[in-house]
LOVODREN-259438 format. One line per field, with one value per residue (C-alpha): residue in three letters; chain; x, y, z. Coordinates in Angstrom, 2 decimals, m for minus. Layout:
REM residues N
r	(ALA|...)
c	(A|...)
east	(X|...)
north	(Y|...)
up	(Z|...)
***
This chain:
REM residues 563
r	(MET|LYS|ASN|LEU|GLU|VAL|ALA|ASP|LEU|LEU|ASP|ARG|LEU|GLY|THR|LEU|VAL|GLU|ALA|ASN|GLY|GLU|ASP|ARG|PHE|LYS|VAL|ILE|ALA|TYR|HIS|ARG|ALA|ALA|THR|SER|VAL|ARG|ASN|MET|LYS|GLU|ASP|VAL|ALA|GLU|LEU|TRP|GLU|ALA|GLY|LYS|LEU|GLU|ASP|ILE|GLN|TYR|VAL|GLY|SER|GLY|ILE|ALA|LYS|LYS|ILE|ASP|GLU|TYR|LEU|ARG|THR|GLY|ARG|LEU|ARG|ILE|LEU|ASP|ASP|LEU|GLN|ALA|LYS|ILE|PRO|PRO|GLY|VAL|PRO|GLU|LEU|MET|ASN|VAL|THR|GLY|ILE|GLY|PRO|ARG|THR|ALA|HIS|LYS|LEU|SER|HIS|GLU|TYR|GLY|VAL|LYS|SER|VAL|GLN|GLU|LEU|LYS|GLU|ALA|ILE|ASP|ARG|GLY|VAL|LEU|ASP|GLY|GLU|PHE|GLY|PRO|THR|VAL|LYS|SER|SER|ILE|LEU|ALA|GLY|ILE|ALA|ARG|LEU|GLN|SER|TYR|LYS|THR|ARG|MET|LEU|LEU|PRO|GLU|ALA|GLU|GLY|VAL|PHE|GLU|ARG|LEU|THR|ALA|TYR|TYR|SER|GLY|LEU|GLY|ILE|PRO|ILE|ALA|MET|ALA|GLY|SER|LEU|ARG|ARG|GLY|LYS|GLU|THR|VAL|GLY|ASP|LEU|ASP|LEU|LEU|SER|THR|ASP|PRO|ARG|ALA|THR|GLY|ALA|LEU|GLU|LYS|TYR|PRO|GLY|ALA|THR|GLN|LYS|LEU|GLU|SER|GLY|PRO|ARG|ARG|ALA|SER|VAL|LYS|LEU|GLU|SER|GLY|VAL|GLN|VAL|ASP|VAL|ARG|TYR|PHE|ARG|GLU|ASP|GLU|SER|GLY|ALA|ALA|MET|VAL|TYR|PHE|THR|GLY|SER|LYS|ASP|HIS|ASN|ILE|ALA|LEU|ARG|THR|LEU|ALA|MET|GLU|LYS|GLY|TRP|LYS|LEU|ASN|GLU|TYR|GLY|LEU|PHE|ASP|ALA|LYS|GLY|GLY|GLY|ARG|LEU|ALA|GLY|ARG|THR|GLU|GLU|GLU|ILE|TYR|ALA|LYS|LEU|GLY|LEU|SER|TYR|VAL|ALA|PRO|GLU|LEU|ARG|GLU|ASN|ARG|GLY|GLU|VAL|GLU|ALA|ALA|LYS|LYS|ASP|GLU|LEU|PRO|ARG|LEU|ILE|ARG|SER|ASP|GLN|VAL|ARG|GLY|ASP|LEU|GLN|MET|HIS|SER|THR|TRP|SER|ASP|GLY|VAL|ASP|GLU|LEU|GLU|ALA|MET|ALA|ARG|ALA|ALA|ALA|GLU|ARG|GLY|TYR|ASP|TYR|VAL|ALA|ILE|THR|ASP|HIS|SER|GLN|ALA|VAL|ARG|VAL|ALA|ASN|GLY|LEU|THR|GLU|GLU|ARG|PHE|ARG|ARG|GLN|TRP|LYS|GLU|ILE|ASP|LYS|LEU|ASN|SER|GLY|LEU|LYS|PRO|PHE|ARG|ILE|ILE|ARG|ALA|VAL|GLU|LEU|GLU|ILE|ARG|ALA|ASP|GLY|SER|LEU|ASP|PHE|ASP|ASN|ARG|PHE|LEU|ASP|GLU|PHE|GLU|LEU|VAL|GLY|ALA|SER|LEU|HIS|GLN|SER|PHE|ARG|GLN|SER|ALA|ASP|LYS|LEU|THR|ALA|ARG|VAL|VAL|GLY|ALA|LEU|SER|ASN|PRO|SER|VAL|ASP|PHE|LEU|CYS|HIS|PRO|THR|ASN|ARG|LEU|LEU|GLY|ARG|ARG|GLU|GLY|ASN|PRO|ILE|GLU|LEU|LYS|LYS|VAL|ILE|GLU|ALA|ALA|LYS|ASP|ASN|GLY|LYS|ALA|LEU|GLU|ILE|ASP|GLY|GLU|PRO|ASP|ARG|LEU|ASP|MET|ASP|GLU|VAL|TRP|ALA|ARG|LYS|ALA|MET|GLU|GLU|GLY|VAL|LYS|LEU|LEU|VAL|ASP|SER|ASP|ALA|HIS|SER|THR|GLY|GLN|LEU|ASP|ASN|ILE|GLU|TYR|GLY|ILE|THR|VAL|ALA|ARG|ARG|ALA|TRP|LEU|GLU|PRO|LYS|ASN|VAL|LEU|ASN|THR|GLN|THR|LEU|LYS|ASN|VAL|LEU|GLU|PHE|ALA|ALA)
c	(A|A|A|A|A|A|A|A|A|A|A|A|A|A|A|A|A|A|A|A|A|A|A|A|A|A|A|A|A|A|A|A|A|A|A|A|A|A|A|A|A|A|A|A|A|A|A|A|A|A|A|A|A|A|A|A|A|A|A|A|A|A|A|A|A|A|A|A|A|A|A|A|A|A|A|A|A|A|A|A|A|A|A|A|A|A|A|A|A|A|A|A|A|A|A|A|A|A|A|A|A|A|A|A|A|A|A|A|A|A|A|A|A|A|A|A|A|A|A|A|A|A|A|A|A|A|A|A|A|A|A|A|A|A|A|A|A|A|A|A|A|A|A|A|A|A|A|A|A|A|A|A|A|A|A|A|A|A|A|A|A|A|A|A|A|A|A|A|A|A|A|A|A|A|A|A|A|A|A|A|A|A|A|A|A|A|A|A|A|A|A|A|A|A|A|A|A|A|A|A|A|A|A|A|A|A|A|A|A|A|A|A|A|A|A|A|A|A|A|A|A|A|A|A|A|A|A|A|A|A|A|A|A|A|A|A|A|A|A|A|A|A|A|A|A|A|A|A|A|A|A|A|A|A|A|A|A|A|A|A|A|A|A|A|A|A|A|A|A|A|A|A|A|A|A|A|A|A|A|A|A|A|A|A|A|A|A|A|A|A|A|A|A|A|A|A|A|A|A|A|A|A|A|A|A|A|A|A|A|A|A|A|A|A|A|A|A|A|A|A|A|A|A|A|A|A|A|A|A|A|A|A|A|A|A|A|A|A|A|A|A|A|A|A|A|A|A|A|A|A|A|A|A|A|A|A|A|A|A|A|A|A|A|A|A|A|A|A|A|A|A|A|A|A|A|A|A|A|A|A|A|A|A|A|A|A|A|A|A|A|A|A|A|A|A|A|A|A|A|A|A|A|A|A|A|A|A|A|A|A|A|A|A|A|A|A|A|A|A|A|A|A|A|A|A|A|A|A|A|A|A|A|A|A|A|A|A|A|A|A|A|A|A|A|A|A|A|A|A|A|A|A|A|A|A|A|A|A|A|A|A|A|A|A|A|A|A|A|A|A|A|A|A|A|A|A|A|A|A|A|A|A|A|A|A|A|A|A|A|A|A|A|A|A|A|A|A|A|A|A|A|A|A|A|A|A|A|A|A|A|A|A|A|A|A|A|A|A|A|A|A|A|A|A|A|A|A|A|A|A|A|A|A|A|A|A|A|A|A|A|A|A|A|A|A|A|A|A|A|A|A|A|A|A|A|A|A|A|A|A|A|A|A)
east	(m12.72|m10.33|m7.25|m6.84|m7.58|m4.97|m2.43|m2.81|m2.37|0.91|2.16|1.33|3.16|6.21|6.26|6.05|8.76|10.99|10.14|11.14|14.60|14.23|15.91|15.62|14.80|11.80|10.53|11.05|9.22|6.07|5.91|6.61|3.81|1.48|2.14|1.36|m1.91|m2.96|m2.31|m3.72|m7.10|m8.14|m9.83|m7.31|m10.16|m11.06|m7.43|m7.35|m10.48|m8.93|m5.69|m3.72|m2.27|1.28|0.35|0.46|3.78|6.06|3.71|5.70|4.59|5.28|3.27|0.56|0.12|m0.31|m2.91|m4.69|m4.73|m6.15|m8.86|m9.86|m9.90|m9.99|m6.82|m3.07|m1.25|2.18|0.67|m1.03|2.25|4.23|1.63|1.85|5.65|6.43|5.86|2.75|3.44|6.79|5.48|3.77|6.96|8.86|6.70|8.38|11.37|14.60|13.04|14.17|13.39|16.31|15.45|11.75|12.59|14.80|12.14|9.60|11.76|13.88|11.58|8.11|7.22|4.57|2.91|3.68|1.77|3.84|6.99|5.92|5.16|8.51|10.39|8.36|9.16|12.87|12.87|14.76|17.30|20.08|18.94|18.39|20.05|18.06|18.09|16.92|14.20|12.96|12.84|11.01|8.41|7.77|7.32|4.94|2.80|2.48|1.70|m0.99|m2.62|m2.84|m4.70|m7.86|m7.59|m8.17|m6.04|m7.65|m8.95|m10.58|m12.26|m13.37|m14.82|m16.93|m18.11|m18.98|m21.09|m22.91|m23.45|m24.98|m27.28|m28.48|m28.80|m31.17|m33.33|m33.19|m31.31|m28.29|m25.20|m21.85|m18.39|m16.80|m14.07|m10.52|m11.49|m12.53|m9.25|m7.37|m5.45|m3.25|m5.32|m8.93|m10.66|m14.42|m16.53|m18.45|m21.38|m23.77|m27.23|m29.93|m32.61|m34.14|m34.57|m30.78|m30.33|m33.07|m31.80|m28.35|m29.80|m31.25|m28.03|m27.37|m23.73|m24.53|m24.06|m24.28|m26.35|m24.34|m26.60|m30.02|m31.82|m33.36|m30.13|m27.50|m27.17|m24.08|m23.42|m20.59|m20.18|m19.17|m15.62|m15.52|m15.70|m17.85|m20.10|m21.80|m24.54|m25.81|m28.79|m28.70|m31.06|m30.03|m29.17|m26.90|m25.21|m22.17|m21.31|m21.82|m19.48|m16.76|m17.18|m17.26|m14.57|m12.20|m9.48|m10.09|m7.15|m8.39|m11.83|m10.38|m8.50|m11.74|m13.73|m11.01|m11.17|m14.96|m14.74|m12.31|m15.02|m17.70|m19.29|m19.90|m19.14|m20.46|m21.83|m25.12|m23.78|m21.94|m23.88|m23.65|m22.71|m24.86|m27.97|m27.84|m28.58|m27.36|m24.52|m23.65|m24.03|m25.56|m22.22|m18.61|m17.60|m20.03|m18.50|m14.92|m15.84|m17.68|m14.64|m12.50|m10.77|m10.32|m11.76|m9.52|m9.45|m10.24|m6.74|m5.17|m7.32|m4.72|m3.84|m0.45|m0.60|m3.60|m5.75|m3.02|m2.46|m6.20|m6.35|m3.78|m5.26|m1.93|m3.10|m1.39|m3.13|m3.08|m2.12|m4.97|m4.91|m5.73|m2.50|m0.33|1.17|2.75|3.49|7.16|7.18|5.49|6.42|5.79|6.18|9.83|10.29|7.51|4.53|1.59|0.78|2.90|4.85|2.60|m0.55|0.84|1.79|m1.53|m3.51|m1.47|m2.01|m5.75|m5.66|m4.48|m0.85|1.86|4.49|5.30|8.49|8.70|10.92|11.45|13.81|17.55|19.35|20.05|16.33|15.94|12.63|11.25|12.92|15.31|16.78|20.39|22.04|21.36|17.65|17.30|18.76|16.18|13.46|14.63|14.09|10.48|10.14|11.55|9.09|6.13|7.18|7.08|3.46|2.22|3.43|3.15|2.85|6.29|7.68|10.78|13.62|13.95|14.94|14.27|17.91|18.91|21.19|23.17|23.96|27.46|26.12|27.20|24.71|23.48|24.94|27.95|27.53|28.51|25.35|23.16|23.81|22.07|18.80|16.66|15.48|16.98|15.20|17.16|15.66|16.48|15.08|17.70|19.61|16.92|18.28|21.41|21.81|20.14|23.56|24.40|20.98|21.16|24.68|23.52|20.69|22.76|25.49|23.00|21.58|25.13|25.71|25.32|23.51|20.66|17.68|15.31|14.79|11.89|9.67|12.32|11.51|10.18|7.41|4.31|1.49|0.35|2.85|6.36|7.88|9.76|13.56|14.96|16.82|17.40|15.06|16.46|19.83|18.13|16.33|19.59|21.30|18.48|18.66|22.43|22.52|19.42|17.57|13.88|12.09|9.11|5.62|4.68|0.91|0.71|m1.89|0.10|3.21|2.23|5.92|7.20|4.39|2.90|4.96|8.32|7.08|6.15|9.57|11.20|9.05|9.94|13.64|13.05|13.34|11.23|8.76|7.31|4.00|3.44|1.41|4.16|1.66|2.30|m0.84|m3.00|m5.62|m3.09|m2.46|m5.25|m2.84|m1.59|m4.78|m3.64|m0.25|m1.98|m3.91|m0.61|0.77|m2.25|m1.89|1.76|0.67|2.18|1.34|1.85|5.15|6.53|5.82|8.11|5.51|3.21|5.91|6.33|8.32|11.06|11.29|11.36|14.19|16.10|15.78|17.19|19.94)
north	(10.65|8.79|9.36|5.82|4.30|6.44|5.99|2.21|2.38|4.30|1.96|m1.03|0.60|1.24|m2.40|m3.68|m1.30|m2.60|m6.19|m5.38|m4.32|m0.71|2.39|2.62|6.31|5.64|3.18|5.77|8.43|6.32|5.36|8.94|10.29|7.55|8.68|12.30|11.40|9.07|11.66|14.82|16.25|17.47|15.10|14.09|13.89|17.53|18.60|16.55|18.26|21.64|20.71|20.98|17.48|18.87|20.97|17.72|17.27|14.78|14.56|15.73|15.83|12.13|10.87|13.46|12.06|8.57|9.74|11.59|8.47|6.38|8.87|9.37|5.71|3.62|1.87|2.51|1.07|0.87|m1.02|m3.48|m3.96|m4.61|m7.04|m8.95|m8.89|m9.77|m13.39|m13.82|m13.79|m11.98|m8.82|m11.00|m13.00|m9.75|m9.12|m12.07|m11.31|m12.20|m12.26|m9.38|m8.76|m10.89|m13.84|m13.55|m13.65|m16.70|m18.52|m17.82|m18.61|m21.49|m23.16|m22.23|m20.65|m18.03|m17.37|m17.22|m20.47|m22.20|m20.88|m22.47|m25.78|m25.74|m25.21|m27.94|m30.40|m29.59|m28.22|m25.11|m26.78|m25.85|m22.26|m21.48|m22.70|m23.91|m20.52|m18.63|m21.20|m20.93|m17.14|m17.26|m19.73|m17.56|m14.53|m16.44|m17.46|m13.84|m12.55|m15.16|m14.37|m10.68|m11.43|m12.33|m9.54|m5.78|m3.00|m1.20|1.85|m0.40|m2.50|0.63|2.00|m1.13|m0.92|2.77|2.13|m0.71|1.47|4.21|1.67|0.22|3.66|4.65|1.69|2.56|m0.66|m0.51|m2.54|m2.87|m3.86|m7.10|m9.39|m8.54|m5.02|m4.20|m5.64|m3.40|m6.14|m4.79|m6.64|m7.79|m10.71|m10.98|m8.38|m9.49|m7.29|m7.67|m6.23|m6.32|m5.72|m8.89|m7.07|m6.90|m10.28|m9.76|m6.27|m7.59|m9.73|m6.55|m4.51|m2.93|m4.07|m7.74|m10.02|m13.48|m14.81|m17.32|m17.89|m16.69|m17.11|m15.25|m15.28|m14.98|m13.77|m13.85|m12.30|m11.65|m8.09|m6.97|m6.56|m10.21|m9.32|m11.58|m9.86|m11.69|m10.12|m11.82|m10.96|m11.29|m10.24|m7.34|m9.68|m11.69|m8.82|m8.44|m12.13|m12.06|m9.09|m10.87|m14.05|m12.51|m9.92|m12.78|m13.68|m17.43|m17.94|m15.23|m16.81|m20.23|m18.70|m17.13|m20.36|m22.31|m19.86|m20.18|m23.99|m23.83|m22.01|m24.54|m22.24|m22.23|m19.28|m18.99|m16.34|m16.22|m15.60|m16.89|m19.69|m21.96|m25.32|m27.31|m25.24|m23.46|m20.08|m16.96|m15.25|m12.48|m11.54|m8.10|m6.25|m7.17|m5.49|m7.73|m10.86|m9.89|m8.76|m12.01|m13.97|m11.98|m9.97|m6.30|m5.25|m6.21|m3.71|m5.32|m4.56|m6.77|m9.85|m12.08|m14.40|m12.79|m12.57|m10.26|m12.71|m13.26|m9.50|m8.90|m11.35|m9.23|m5.91|m5.22|m4.40|m1.37|2.01|2.04|5.13|7.18|9.48|12.52|12.00|12.61|16.12|16.10|14.18|13.45|12.31|13.98|15.32|18.46|19.55|20.21|16.46|14.00|15.46|16.98|19.82|22.84|22.98|25.74|23.74|20.69|22.75|24.59|21.37|19.82|22.86|22.63|19.05|20.45|19.42|21.43|20.60|18.66|17.51|18.04|15.13|15.64|13.18|13.66|13.97|10.30|9.51|10.97|9.17|11.35|14.59|14.44|17.72|18.81|20.75|24.00|23.22|22.29|25.64|27.35|25.23|26.26|29.92|29.10|27.15|30.05|32.44|30.12|29.49|33.22|33.36|30.07|30.46|28.63|25.85|24.81|23.18|21.09|21.16|17.48|15.05|11.51|10.66|7.97|5.14|4.50|1.09|1.10|2.03|5.67|8.44|10.92|13.94|14.32|14.86|18.50|19.25|16.70|18.40|21.50|19.56|19.33|15.77|13.14|9.97|7.42|5.18|2.51|3.13|1.44|m1.82|m3.92|m7.09|m7.09|m9.91|m9.70|m9.21|m6.22|m4.62|m5.08|m3.66|m0.56|0.06|m0.70|1.62|4.44|3.97|4.09|7.47|10.28|12.52|10.04|10.11|7.41|4.76|5.16|2.21|m0.38|m3.14|m0.85|m3.33|m2.55|m4.84|m7.06|m5.53|m5.82|m8.00|m6.24|m6.19|m9.25|m7.20|m8.74|m6.66|m8.09|m6.52|m3.30|m3.07|m3.75|m0.98|1.46|0.58|0.82|4.19|5.78|5.96|5.59|3.34|4.34|2.94|4.32|4.85|4.68|1.88|m0.20|0.03|m0.17|m0.72|m1.75|m4.18|m4.70|m7.80|m6.07|m2.76|m4.53|m6.20|m2.79|m1.32|m4.18|m3.41|0.20|1.60|4.67|4.43|7.26|7.02|9.16|9.55|9.62|11.94|13.19|15.35|17.07|14.35|11.70|13.21|10.87|7.97|8.46|6.79|3.52|3.91|4.39|1.16|m0.69|0.94|m0.21|m3.75|m3.51|m2.72|0.76|3.41|7.16|7.03|4.64|7.00|9.96|12.23|12.18|14.30|18.07|19.77|20.45|16.76|15.74|18.16|17.06|13.43|14.39|16.65)
up	(m16.04|m18.35|m16.18|m14.82|m18.22|m19.99|m17.18|m17.34|m21.12|m20.76|m18.05|m20.25|m23.13|m20.93|m19.82|m23.40|m24.57|m21.77|m22.69|m26.27|m25.04|m26.15|m24.74|m20.94|m21.07|m23.31|m20.70|m17.98|m20.01|m20.40|m16.72|m15.63|m17.85|m16.53|m12.96|m13.85|m15.57|m12.75|m10.04|m11.60|m10.58|m14.07|m16.53|m19.22|m21.74|m21.12|m21.61|m24.81|m26.13|m25.31|m27.08|m23.85|m23.39|m23.38|m20.34|m18.35|m16.60|m18.43|m21.44|m24.46|m28.06|m28.71|m25.76|m26.40|m29.93|m28.51|m25.99|m28.81|m30.99|m28.17|m27.18|m30.85|m31.92|m28.77|m30.00|m30.01|m33.03|m31.38|m28.45|m30.80|m32.71|m29.55|m28.22|m31.51|m31.48|m27.86|m26.86|m24.74|m21.04|m21.17|m19.44|m16.83|m16.24|m15.64|m12.54|m10.79|m8.60|m10.42|m13.90|m16.12|m19.81|m21.05|m18.82|m19.67|m23.40|m22.90|m20.90|m23.61|m26.66|m25.40|m22.87|m24.14|m20.80|m21.54|m18.17|m14.47|m13.96|m16.66|m14.98|m11.71|m13.42|m15.27|m11.99|m10.26|m13.08|m12.97|m16.52|m15.39|m13.10|m15.49|m15.57|m11.88|m8.69|m5.64|m3.87|m6.95|m7.65|m4.09|m4.34|m7.67|m6.35|m3.29|m5.55|m7.81|m4.84|m3.71|m7.21|m7.75|m4.43|m5.38|m8.62|m6.74|m4.18|m4.08|m2.66|0.26|m1.69|m4.27|m1.58|0.27|m2.97|m3.46|0.15|m0.16|m3.28|m1.53|1.54|m0.61|m2.27|1.04|2.61|m0.20|0.81|4.50|5.29|7.65|6.74|8.52|7.33|8.51|7.16|6.19|5.10|8.65|9.94|7.49|5.68|2.89|0.28|0.40|m1.28|m0.79|1.01|4.12|5.19|8.12|8.71|11.36|8.72|7.20|3.86|3.39|1.71|m0.86|m1.63|m2.53|m5.32|m6.89|m6.60|m10.02|m10.07|m9.38|m12.39|m10.83|m7.92|m5.88|m2.89|m1.82|1.49|4.42|6.40|3.66|0.11|m2.06|m5.49|m7.92|m9.12|m12.62|m11.33|m10.21|m6.51|m4.36|m1.82|1.04|3.13|6.27|8.45|12.24|15.02|17.26|20.14|17.81|16.00|18.30|18.11|14.34|14.02|16.02|13.99|10.51|11.19|11.94|11.52|11.55|13.93|16.29|16.35|17.13|20.08|21.37|20.95|22.74|25.64|25.75|25.80|28.73|30.66|29.70|27.14|23.39|21.08|17.54|15.18|17.10|20.57|23.63|25.32|28.35|26.85|29.29|29.80|26.46|28.01|26.19|28.04|25.56|21.93|21.48|21.23|20.60|23.86|25.71|24.17|25.05|28.57|29.34|28.19|30.63|27.90|27.25|23.89|20.97|18.10|14.71|13.34|16.02|15.46|13.81|16.73|17.20|20.96|21.26|23.25|25.84|26.09|26.43|29.35|31.19|30.03|28.30|24.79|23.24|23.10|19.32|17.38|15.88|12.86|14.98|16.93|13.85|13.87|10.43|7.26|6.65|3.03|0.06|m3.35|m5.36|m8.99|m8.22|m8.81|m9.74|m7.90|m9.78|m7.36|m6.55|m3.31|m1.97|m2.73|m0.92|2.11|2.34|1.95|4.77|6.98|6.34|7.64|10.97|10.69|12.44|9.83|6.66|4.99|1.23|0.19|m3.51|m5.16|m5.52|m8.83|m9.68|m9.94|m13.40|m13.94|m11.13|m12.28|m9.33|m8.10|m8.31|m5.49|m7.34|m7.77|m4.10|m3.12|m5.31|m3.70|m0.23|m1.13|m1.98|1.28|3.31|1.70|2.34|5.93|6.57|5.46|6.94|10.54|12.88|10.27|9.02|5.88|6.67|4.14|3.23|0.50|m0.62|m1.20|m3.68|m2.56|m5.74|m7.18|m5.66|m2.21|m2.36|m1.66|m4.23|m2.39|m0.14|3.59|3.33|1.34|3.13|6.44|5.10|4.95|8.09|7.32|5.03|3.97|1.93|m0.77|m3.32|m6.80|m9.00|m9.50|m7.83|m9.37|m7.25|m4.76|m1.36|0.22|m2.00|m1.58|2.18|2.31|0.40|2.88|5.98|4.68|4.22|7.72|9.08|7.47|10.06|7.55|6.90|9.28|8.02|5.36|2.93|1.86|2.81|0.29|m2.50|m3.28|m5.36|m4.28|m7.11|m9.55|m8.16|m5.50|m2.75|m2.83|m1.05|1.55|4.97|7.10|10.33|9.49|8.42|11.77|13.61|11.64|12.39|16.07|16.29|14.51|16.03|12.71|11.84|9.36|7.27|6.90|3.49|3.27|m0.52|m0.88|m3.34|m1.14|2.56|3.10|5.60|6.46|9.89|10.74|10.25|11.63|14.86|15.02|14.55|17.32|19.66|19.03|20.04|16.50|15.74|12.87|10.86|9.01|5.94|2.76|0.11|m1.58|m5.11|m5.11|m2.50|m2.82|m1.93|1.50|2.58|1.96|5.49|6.74|5.17|6.80|10.16|9.55|9.04|12.20|14.20|12.84|13.96|17.56|17.40|19.96|19.45|21.34|18.68|15.76|15.11|13.50|16.51|18.15|18.08|15.33|17.87|18.73|15.07|14.30|17.40|16.27|12.87|14.22)
***
């Protein structure tokens, strides 16, 4: 399928058009079409061959011609022209918090800054002291550090895809492999892949993997290669009686392992990747299973998602670890979109797919009118949508579609609809999608104001970040959590893999303040309903139990919360 390739092309075109200072609505059109192409199930190349590109939502004749040109020739003239016209690095600079098109142009033209790395060096040398104050410079440097770290890391679905292909390869050879490392812990981004096996053939097999382009290390115990994508994969062989200790060690994190080794030393023992041993006599005390290791150390078993040395070892000593939420405890999904706004599947298809997953309810949260890039709904269109929802609810009982909205918080802090109309919804989530470049104080005030409104029930993706592409808004999450607590509102963990917003650190702080969280998919197609699994991973890393998550509750409880 060419969908991702074409979608990336349109996104790139939208970014360059924005960098060129062209009409905002043209920028919006390219990004909106990119989202449609990326999310649809059909192959864009097949639609192109059938002459049906304009059947794709948000693909008009102009964009269809550009897709046609690209699929026919492998090139896009307007993209080549823009790339030649726009100073190198300007689109990259625009990914940094606080750097818009105008600032990026100025940095490139007046200071010769043509990359994020050059921006960092210019700030470090004091070249830009007259351009940015200390606070802004500090914010930009922090954003640069995060962006650069993402360049060498994969989002969870990408890392899982690599693992699944490796698993299929090894399975065909009859060799078992197991996941370790940061992927097993469910970190929001993953660097290298760490795999373990109890079959001595595993290391040699990695060197023959079809996707391997560079051999980094070869031996009976360990092999390491680089894949075509640049991802490093390490496979290590351990005996059965060592495999549990190896899994603990290579799952990590480093800080968790140090805490375990320190505990072992206090008992006169030694813990490494081969087992738990008596330091004096050298006798093996444990090592076959992870559970055996933890039990011998006097700890209850620590789930991989918690192994970050954030208090889990102390809690395990007291048998006070949380009973972490599981996917099968979720009763419904409280944020998703349909073709009424920027989704690619019809409302009925979304609802039926959710019902087939075993949910009791879903909330269709199509965008409100101010979000024109997402085809936001007016009051009149919402009322038409509700008629469709009522009809579907009659036929899908006892499954229930909740009348909901993803409500825009406007640039001046006002809400997209008045309370009179909002009170006709059963669930209202508020979001920021505009004026991101306001100060932290203004952005925070907008969010706090929305959470203080009696008609709003929860805040969607609080920072609005896009991992590796856009820094989160610099809102003061401590104040946001306080506002949610004071007003009895919930905060969202958005399961879209490039959002995962809010993250596990702030989600845990919200939970500790007694704020309810909800975990959802933010799906724009039926296939994206699986996104909720990534949200659950964040929730587990945040120490959340079912009682902390709104959508583990019954429909009645959800509606009472929102009433």
